[in-house]
Every structure is written in structure tokens, then in C-alpha cells.
C-alpha positions as CSV (number, residue, x, y, z in Angstrom):
1,X,-15.8,-3.7,12.0
2,X,-12.0,-4.2,12.4
3,X,-9.5,-1.6,11.2
4,X,-8.5,-4.0,8.4
5,X,-12.1,-4.2,7.2
6,X,-12.5,-0.4,7.5
7,X,-9.5,0.2,5.3
8,X,-10.5,-2.4,2.7
9,X,-14.1,-0.9,2.6
10,X,-12.6,2.6,2.1
11,X,-10.5,1.5,-0.8
12,X,-13.3,-0.5,-2.4
13,X,-15.7,2.4,-2.1
14,X,-13.2,4.6,-3.8
15,X,-12.4,2.2,-6.6
16,X,-14.3,-1.0,-7.0
17,X,-15.4,-4.1,-4.9
18,X,-13.2,-7.2,-4.9
19,X,-16.0,-9.4,-3.5
20,X,-13.4,-10.8,-1.0
21,X,-13.0,-10.6,2.7
22,X,-9.3,-10.0,2.6
23,X,-8.9,-10.4,6.3
24,X,-9.6,-14.1,5.9
25,X,-6.3,-14.4,3.9
26,X,-4.1,-13.5,6.9
27,X,-1.5,-16.1,7.6
28,X,0.8,-16.9,10.6
29,X,4.6,-17.0,11.0
30,X,5.1,-20.6,9.8
31,X,3.1,-20.2,6.6
32,X,5.0,-16.9,6.0
33,X,8.3,-18.8,6.3
34,X,7.1,-21.5,3.9
35,X,5.9,-19.0,1.3
36,X,9.1,-16.9,1.7
37,X,11.2,-20.0,1.0
38,X,9.2,-20.6,-2.2
39,X,9.4,-17.0,-3.4
40,X,13.1,-17.0,-4.3
41,X,16.3,-15.5,-2.9
42,X,15.7,-11.9,-3.8
43,X,12.7,-11.8,-1.4
44,X,15.1,-12.5,1.5
45,X,16.0,-8.8,1.5
46,X,12.4,-7.7,1.9
47,X,11.1,-6.7,5.4
48,X,9.4,-9.4,7.4
49,X,7.2,-6.8,9.1
50,X,4.5,-7.4,6.5
51,X,4.2,-9.2,3.1
52,X,1.6,-9.9,0.5
53,X,2.0,-13.2,-1.5
54,X,0.5,-13.7,-4.9
55,X,0.4,-16.8,-7.1
56,X,-1.6,-18.1,-10.1
57,X,-2.8,-21.7,-10.0
58,X,-5.2,-23.2,-12.5
59,X,-6.4,-19.8,-13.6
60,X,-7.0,-18.7,-10.0
61,X,-5.2,-16.0,-7.9
62,X,-3.9,-17.3,-4.6
63,X,-3.3,-14.6,-2.1
64,X,-1.9,-14.4,1.4
65,X,-1.2,-11.4,3.8
66,X,1.2,-11.6,6.7
67,X,2.0,-9.2,9.6
68,X,4.7,-9.8,12.1
69,X,3.8,-10.0,15.8
70,X,5.7,-6.7,16.4
71,X,3.4,-4.8,14.0
72,X,0.2,-6.3,15.4
73,X,1.3,-5.8,19.1
74,X,2.3,-2.1,18.5
75,X,-1.0,-1.3,16.8
76,X,-3.0,-3.0,19.6
77,X,-1.1,-1.1,22.2
78,X,-1.7,2.2,20.5
79,X,-4.7,1.8,18.2
80,X,-4.5,4.2,15.2
81,X,-8.1,5.2,15.6
82,X,-7.2,6.6,19.0
83,X,-3.7,8.0,18.6
84,X,-1.0,8.4,15.9
85,X,2.6,9.1,16.9
86,X,6.2,8.3,16.1
87,X,5.8,4.9,17.7
88,X,2.9,3.5,15.8
89,X,3.1,5.3,12.4
90,X,5.7,2.9,10.9
91,X,3.7,-0.3,11.9
92,X,0.6,1.4,10.6
93,X,2.2,2.1,7.2
94,X,3.1,-1.6,6.9
95,X,-0.4,-2.5,7.9
96,X,-2.1,-0.2,5.3
97,X,0.4,-1.0,2.5
98,X,-0.3,-4.7,2.6
99,X,-4.1,-4.1,2.5
100,X,-3.6,-1.9,-0.6
101,X,-1.4,-4.5,-2.3
102,X,-4.0,-7.2,-1.7
103,X,-6.9,-5.0,-2.8
104,X,-5.2,-3.7,-5.9
105,X,-3.9,-7.2,-6.9
106,X,-7.4,-8.6,-6.6
107,X,-8.8,-5.8,-8.7
108,X,-6.1,-6.2,-11.4
109,X,-6.9,-10.0,-11.5
110,X,-10.6,-9.3,-11.9
111,X,-9.8,-6.9,-14.7
112,X,-8.0,-9.7,-16.6
113,X,-4.4,-9.1,-15.7
114,X,-2.4,-12.3,-15.2
115,X,1.1,-10.9,-15.4
116,X,1.8,-11.0,-11.7
117,X,5.4,-12.1,-12.2
118,X,6.1,-9.1,-14.4
119,X,8.3,-6.3,-13.0
120,X,5.8,-3.7,-14.1
121,X,3.1,-5.5,-12.2
122,X,5.2,-5.3,-9.0
123,X,6.1,-1.7,-9.5
124,X,2.4,-0.9,-10.1
125,X,1.5,-2.5,-6.8
126,X,4.2,-0.5,-5.0
127,X,3.3,2.8,-6.6
128,X,-0.4,2.3,-6.0
129,X,0.4,1.3,-2.5
130,X,2.3,4.5,-1.8
131,X,-0.6,6.6,-3.2
132,X,-3.4,4.8,-1.4
133,X,-1.4,4.5,1.9
134,X,-0.9,8.2,1.9
135,X,-4.6,8.9,1.4
136,X,-5.6,6.3,4.0
137,X,-3.2,7.9,6.5
138,X,-4.7,11.3,5.9
139,X,-8.2,9.8,6.5
140,X,-7.0,8.4,9.8
141,X,-5.4,11.6,10.9
142,X,-8.5,13.6,9.9
143,X,-10.7,11.3,12.0
144,X,-8.6,12.2,15.1
145,X,-9.1,16.0,14.5
146,X,-12.1,17.7,16.1
147,X,-12.6,19.6,12.9
148,X,-12.1,16.4,10.8
149,X,-9.5,18.2,8.7
150,X,-5.9,17.5,8.1
151,X,-3.3,20.2,8.6
152,X,-0.2,21.1,6.6
153,X,2.0,19.9,9.5
154,X,0.1,16.6,9.5
155,X,0.9,16.1,5.8
156,X,4.6,17.0,6.3
157,X,4.8,14.4,9.2
158,X,3.1,11.7,7.1
159,X,5.4,12.4,4.1
160,X,8.5,12.2,6.3
161,X,7.6,8.7,7.5
162,X,6.1,7.4,4.3
163,X,8.5,8.8,1.7
164,X,11.6,10.4,3.3
165,X,12.4,7.6,5.7
166,X,12.7,5.0,3.0
167,X,16.1,3.3,2.3
168,X,17.1,1.5,-0.8
169,X,20.2,-0.4,0.1
170,X,19.3,-3.7,-1.4
171,X,21.9,-6.1,-2.8
172,X,19.6,-6.9,-5.7
173,X,19.8,-3.8,-7.9
174,X,16.3,-4.4,-9.4
175,X,14.7,-4.2,-5.9
176,X,16.6,-1.0,-5.2
177,X,15.5,0.6,-8.4
178,X,11.9,-0.6,-8.0
179,X,11.5,0.9,-4.6
180,X,13.4,4.1,-5.3
181,X,11.5,4.8,-8.5
182,X,8.0,4.1,-7.0
183,X,8.9,6.1,-3.9
184,X,9.8,9.2,-6.0
185,X,6.8,8.8,-8.2
186,X,4.5,8.3,-5.3
187,X,5.8,11.4,-3.5
188,X,5.4,13.5,-6.6
189,X,1.9,12.3,-7.4
190,X,0.6,12.7,-3.8
191,X,1.9,16.3,-3.8
192,X,-0.2,16.9,-6.9
193,X,-3.2,15.3,-5.2
194,X,-2.8,17.5,-2.2
195,X,-3.4,20.5,-4.4
196,X,-6.7,19.3,-5.7
197,X,-10.2,19.8,-4.2
198,X,-11.7,16.7,-2.7
199,X,-14.1,16.0,-5.6
200,X,-11.2,16.5,-8.1
201,X,-9.0,14.2,-6.1
202,X,-11.4,11.3,-6.1
203,X,-12.0,11.7,-9.8
204,X,-8.3,11.8,-10.5
205,X,-7.4,8.7,-8.5
206,X,-10.2,6.8,-10.0
207,X,-8.8,7.5,-13.5
208,X,-5.3,6.8,-12.3
209,X,-5.7,3.4,-10.7
210,X,-6.6,1.3,-13.8
211,X,-3.6,2.6,-15.8
212,X,-0.6,0.3,-16.3
213,X,2.6,1.2,-14.6
214,X,4.2,2.8,-17.7
215,X,1.1,4.9,-18.1
216,X,1.1,5.9,-14.5
217,X,4.8,6.8,-14.7
218,X,4.1,8.9,-17.8
219,X,1.2,10.6,-16.2
220,X,3.2,11.6,-13.2
221,X,6.2,12.7,-15.1
222,X,3.9,14.9,-17.3
223,X,3.0,16.8,-14.1
224,X,6.6,18.1,-13.8
């Protein structure tokens, strides 16, 4: 099983099955360039390290996932199941986030959501991506520990790379606000999750995932 498949399986065991082999939706550089050109000018500001493309056609969800050669090469040089360090953590974050976006978008579609062009849908993907990526990263760190437990220092290191290192200097104000807001909410919610026992954490995120973005935001803000 590839790392991509392992992460998708982990997410689907936690939430629900998509019935898809998401790894088969990976695309190359030329297809990425074509889809980026169709996506509109605002997407030119987005990182080309990794991207998930969504489109509705004849009632079907079209999906594509892209990773740059730099991301793939770094993760192949230093595989995350063998080592995690300051060199491969950022490529790993990109890798995991796109899998969470694809999984969550597929689940939303299966649940009847067709509003993929709506801003709340985009923010929902980003927020859920932050939460799930943090939890997947913890799982990977734990797998490298002899006691299979993550330490406080590990969490601080992950948070520094996943939340604190983010920058929001986009020319499009909507993009800046989207990523800033979901980053803050994700950081807050994952701190709350860190305080729960494992069984409580699983129950909480299973209730959290199906909520709409406004509902998720309200839920997090109610936590203080």
C-alpha cells in the first residue's frame, strides 16, 4: 500500500468510504497547467506545490490531484514513514492536505452537496484540511516513536509548520481572508482536540466533519 493509499484509508476509516481510488486521479504537469488556466486568475496566486481541482459536469464530480516534482522527489528521498524533519515536513503537509481535500470533497458530493463554487465550500475544505492534516501528521509522528505516542514537543513542532508558518499576502483579498480565517480556526480546534482522550477525539471529529462551514465556525468560536 502506498502512503497515499494509507492516508486515504485512515481518513475513510475515521469518517466514511468514498468508494474511489483517489490515487488514480493524480495528474501531471501539463494537465495541471491546462486546469490552472481554466480555473481563473485568482488561482494564479495559489502554490503550485500541490492542488486539487473540482468541477461538476452532467451531475458528476470531476476531480484531479496534482503534486509538483519537488514535493514528490523530497518525499521519496526522505520517506515520512522513515523520518520526519524540517526538510520533508512542508512537502508532507502539501501531500496530506491534497488527499484530505479530495476525500472531503468526494464525501460532500456523496452527501448531496453541489455548491463547489461557493466560498463556504472552499473554506470548509480548507478548515477540514487543516484539522485532518494535523491529525494525520500526529499519526505519522507516533508511528516513528518506539512507544507509539506523540510528545508535547512533537505537537509544538507540527503546529509551527502547519499553522504558524503560514503567510497570507495574497493580492486577492478573499483568498487572504479565506486562508487566514481557516488557519486560525484550525489552530484553535486542534488545540481543543489535543485536550480530549482518544475515544472522545474520534467521536468529536466524526460529529464535526458533516457540519457546514458556518456551523463549524460557530462550533469552534463557542469553544473560546
